[in-house]
N, C-alpha and C positions, 0 to 999 in steps of 0.2 A: 341047207338053204331054206329060209322061211318062205312060206306061201304068201303070195302078194295080193294086197287089196289096193285098188286105185280109187281115190275119192276126188270127184270134181263137183264141188258145191260152192258157188260164189258167195262170199260174205260170211263164211263159216268162222265162228269165233275161235280164238286160240284155245279157250277152255274145252270146247267141243272137240277140236283136233286132238288135244291131249287125251281126252277120254277115249277116242277111237284108237290112238296109238297104244295106250295102256292096255285096253281090252284085247286088241289085236296081238300085241306082244305076249300077253299072258296065255293066249290060245295058240301060239305058234305061227302067227301071221305077221307080216310087215306091211304097214300102211304107207302109201305114197300119196301126197296131196298135190294136185295139179291146179294151176291158176287159170288155165284156159284150155280150149279144145285142142290146140296144136300140141301142147305138152301132153295132154291125156292120150292123144292118138298114138304117141310113141310109148307111153308108159303101159298101156293096156296090152301090149304085144305078148307079155308073159303073165298077165293078171288072171287070178282065179276068181276074184270077186270085184265087182264094180258098183260103186255107189254114185249115181249121177242121174240126170234127166236128159242126157244127150244120146238119143237112140243110135245115131250114126257111129258111135264109138264101138258098138257091138261088132261091127264088121271088121274092126281092127284087133279083135280079141279072140284069137283061135283057141286059147286055153280056158276061156271063160266057163265057169261052172255055176255062178250065181250072179244074176243081175238084180240089184235093188234100185228101182227108180225112185227118185225123190219126189216124183209126181204121184197124184192119186190115180189119174187116168192112165190106162195102159194100151190104148188102141194101137199106137205106132209099133209096139213091141209084139203085137199079135200077127203082124204081116209075115207071109212066107219069106224065108231066107234071112231074117234079121239076125238069127243066131247060127253059129257054126254047127251046133248040135241041138237036137230036140230035147236033150237031157238037161239043158241049162234051166236052172230054177229061176223063176221070175217072182219077185215080191214088189209090192208098191208101198206107198206111204199114206194110204187112206186112213183118215183119222187125225192126221196132223193139221188139217186145214179148217176144221170145224170152227175154231175160234175166230180166225181172221175173216173167213167167208161169211159167217153168221153176222159179224159186226158190219160187214159191207152191205148185207141184205137189209139190216135195220136202217142203215144210213140212207140207202137209195129209196127205200120205202117211205121214210119220213120226208126226204127231199121232194118226192113226187106228191105225196098227200098234203104237205104243207106249202106247196107251190114255191119252193125255194128258187128254182130257175126264174120264175116270173118276178119274184122280189129282187133277185140279183139284177135283172134287166131294168127294173124300176130305179133301183139305187144307182146303177151305172149311168143312168140319164139324169142323176141328181134329183130324182123324184122322191116323194115321201108318202105315197099312197099305201094304206095298210088295211084295206077292206076286202081283199080277195077271199072268196069262199074257199075254205080248206076242209080236209077230211082227217079222220083219226083212225089209228090202228085200233083203238078202243071201240068195241062194238062191231068191228068188221068181221066178216066171215073169211077166215084165212085157210087156204088149202096149200099144203106142202106136197108137191109132186116129187117124191123121193124122201124116204124116211131113214136114210143112213145117218152117218155122223153129222153131216152138215144140216140135214133136216131136223135132227134131234136138238142140236145146239141152237138152231134158229128158233125152234119152238120154245125152248127153255128161256130164251131172251124175250120172245114175244109175250110170254106169260106175264112178264112184269107190266105189260101194257093192257092186258085183257084177262078177265077171269075165266072166260070160256070162248069157244068158237074156233078152235084149232083142229083142222081135219088133215089127216095124212092119207096119201095114196101111194101104194107100193105094189111091186110085183106079187108079193105073197098076201098082203093085207093083214099081216101079223100086228097085234097091238103094240104100241110104243108108249112108254110111260109118260113122255112129255106131251103127248097129244091126246085130245079128248076122244077121238075116234079115228080108226084107220080102216080104209077100204082097199080091196084089190083093184088093180088097174082096170079090170073089166067094168068097174062102176064109174069110171072117169066121166063118161058122158052124162051121168046123172048128177055128178058133183059140180061140174064146171058152171052150170047156170046158177048155182047157189054160192058162188065164190066172188068176194070183193077184192081179194088180193091173192094171186096165184104165184107161188114161189117154186121154181123148178131147179132141182139139184141132181139131175139124173146122170148116170154114167153113159158113156157112148157105146151102145150095143146095137145090133140090127133091129131089136125090138123097140128101141127108143127113137130111131130116126123118124123125124116129122111126126112124133106122137102128138104134138100140138099142130094139127093141120088147119086149113082155113075153116072147115066146118066147126071144129072145136074152138077156134079163136072167136068165131061169131057167136058161139053158144055162151061165151062169157057175157055177163051183163055189160051193157054199153059203157058204163062208168067204172068198170073194173080196172085193176092195176095188175101188171105182170112183171115179174123179176126172173131172169134166167142167169144162173151162175154155173150150170152143169156143163152141158155141151151144146154148141151152136147148132149141131145137126138135129137136136130135139125139136126145133121149131122150123116150120116152113117160113123162112125169113121173108121171101117175096110176098107170101100171103099176109104175113103180119104187117108188112109195110103198106100193102094195099088196103087192109082193113083200117089201119090207123089214119091213112090219108083220107079215108072216107068218114072219119070221125069216130070210129069204134075204138073203145078203150080210153080211159082217162089218162093213162100213161103206161109206159113200159121202160124197164131198165135192163139193158142187155150188157153183160160182161163177156159173153162168148158169141161167136158168129160162125156162119157156115164157111166163110173164107177169112182166114186171118194171116197177116193183117188185112183189114178192110181195104179194098182197092180205092185209090183216091177218087175215081170217077163213080163209085157206087152211090146210087141215089139214097141209100139208107142214111147217109150222113145228114141229110136235110129232112128226114122224116119228122113230122110234127109230134111233139109230146114224147119223144124218144130220148132217154138218158143213156148215152154211150160211155162205157168205160173200157179200156184196152186190155181186157183179160188180166186184170190186176187184183181181183178180189182174193185169189188164192196163191199169189206169187210167194216165193221164198224170201220175202222182204220183212217179215216179222220175226223177231228173235225167238218167240215162243214156238213158231212153226219149225224153225231150224233145229231147235232143241228137241222137239218132239220127234222129228225125223231121225235124228241121231240116236235117241233113246230106243226107238223101234228097231233101228238097224242093229244096235248093240245087243238087244235081247235076241234077235234072230241070228246074230253072229254066234252067240252062245249055243243056240239050238243047232246051227249048222255044224259047229265044231264037235258037238256031241252026237251028231247023226240023227237029231230029232227034226221033224217037219217045222218049217218056219210059221210063226203066227200070221204073218202078212202074205202068205202064199196066194198068188193069183190063180183063180180058176179060169183057164184059158177058154173053156167052152162058154162060160157065162160072160167073160170079158171084164171081170172085176174080182 
């Protein structure tokens, strides 16, 4: 009897399914593809491996030995009791989202700096005003809080707009090729006042909760811009709203929030100069992302079958 792999990834192309089946069969596994959570809950009862981003399926998989989440973030999987055994290997798909999220970052940064929302309102009223003062990425002081795959790919794309001025901030402060300079997070308070565009792509860990608190928000220049695509918990959302309602910051673009979905009654919906997107920057809706996830999974399936450690192993202590 072949060992079982269950896959629940909406929108997965036929060619990618075929790649999983072929590799699984060659290594002595059988792959079962589910179309929804109901099918998957039944299928995982005897599964050894699960490829999905639905954490609740783990509770229905007593024989699970490897959980590969198609997400980059792993916070839900680190809670006590998620897995039937502490020996379950956890890998993620960090690295698969750099292309789609970096493009989103460039998009919203340009929309804010070039006053796209204001021009849409003018045109919607059949107006033809074209004299709004705009800003440019060129010549801006850009700080990337988070220098992982998303930060690096964003820096590479921003390089096309600007010859210099890209600063990274990370836990270690290790140099990154795509950035002009990188500082440890201990230098954040010195960097923020020198920032025109702050881009946050941090993982969700105890150390990153409210790393951008009210004091730090106010330390940004009054006309600075903010983009957050990492974790909503990294920003004190109420403090950000308060500061923006008082006129601080030229604009902010949030794709992640402290509570998701945002409650209908939340006042954040009407916050001035705030660009809201519904956690869509890194969704599995780009074919490149799905292909990258499958390629990572298949490399680690080879490792798993050979008894080697997986490339995408999550360090549960670090939280990523």
